[in-house]
C-alpha positions in Angstrom: 147.9 161.4 65.9 148.6 165.1 66.9 147.9 168.0 64.9 151.2 169.8 65.6 153.7 169.1 63.0 157.4 169.7 62.7 158.7 171.2 59.5 162.5 170.9 59.0 165.2 171.4 56.5 163.8 174.9 55.6 166.0 177.4 53.9 167.2 180.3 56.0 165.5 182.6 53.5 162.0 181.1 54.0 159.6 183.1 55.7 156.9 182.3 58.3 154.4 183.7 55.7 155.7 181.1 53.1 155.3 178.3 55.4 151.8 179.4 56.4 150.6 179.7 52.8 152.1 176.3 51.9 150.3 174.6 54.6 147.0 176.4 54.0 146.9 174.2 50.9 146.3 171.0 53.2 143.5 172.6 55.3 143.0 174.9 58.3 146.1 176.2 60.0 145.7 177.1 63.6 149.2 178.4 64.2 152.6 178.7 62.5 155.8 179.4 64.3 159.0 179.9 62.4 161.8 179.3 65.0 164.4 182.2 65.1 167.8 182.6 66.6 167.7 185.0 69.6 171.0 186.6 68.9 170.9 186.9 65.1 167.1 187.1 64.5 167.6 184.7 61.6 165.6 181.6 60.9 167.0 178.4 62.5 165.6 176.3 59.6 162.6 174.8 61.2 159.0 175.5 62.1 156.0 174.3 63.9 152.6 174.2 62.3 149.4 173.3 64.0 146.6 172.0 61.8 142.9 172.1 62.4 142.3 168.3 62.7 144.3 165.1 62.5 143.1 164.4 58.8 144.5 167.9 57.8 147.7 167.1 59.6 148.0 163.7 57.8 147.3 165.3 54.4 150.0 168.0 55.1 152.6 165.2 56.0 151.6 163.3 52.9 151.5 166.4 50.6 154.7 168.2 51.9 157.2 165.7 53.3 160.0 165.7 50.6 158.4 168.6 48.7 161.1 171.0 47.5 160.8 174.6 48.8 163.5 177.2 48.2 165.7 174.4 46.8 165.6 172.1 49.9 163.4 169.1 50.4 161.0 169.5 53.6 161.0 167.1 56.4 157.4 167.1 57.7 156.5 164.8 60.8 154.5 164.7 63.9 156.0 167.2 66.6 157.4 165.5 69.6 156.4 167.0 73.0 158.7 169.7 74.3 161.0 168.4 77.0 161.8 170.8 79.8 165.5 171.4 80.3 167.2 172.6 83.4 168.5 176.1 83.3 172.1 176.7 82.2 
């Protein structure tokens, strides 16, 4: 199991700090990145959180998948590897 998690279905009002504080409840957070739109600088509604260990990542998935934050149920699962795309 990987320690990097995908966190989806975030409200566009949820901040990176809120995501970080939430996931700290499950253990050591190595990194937290809220994905922002390049043009509008608004949240795209998902983030990537890297936990300190596999056990902490599993705990975070169990604790937060389906948990309601800002009125929306989170989707938390293992992040898939990034696929390189050709330039447009």
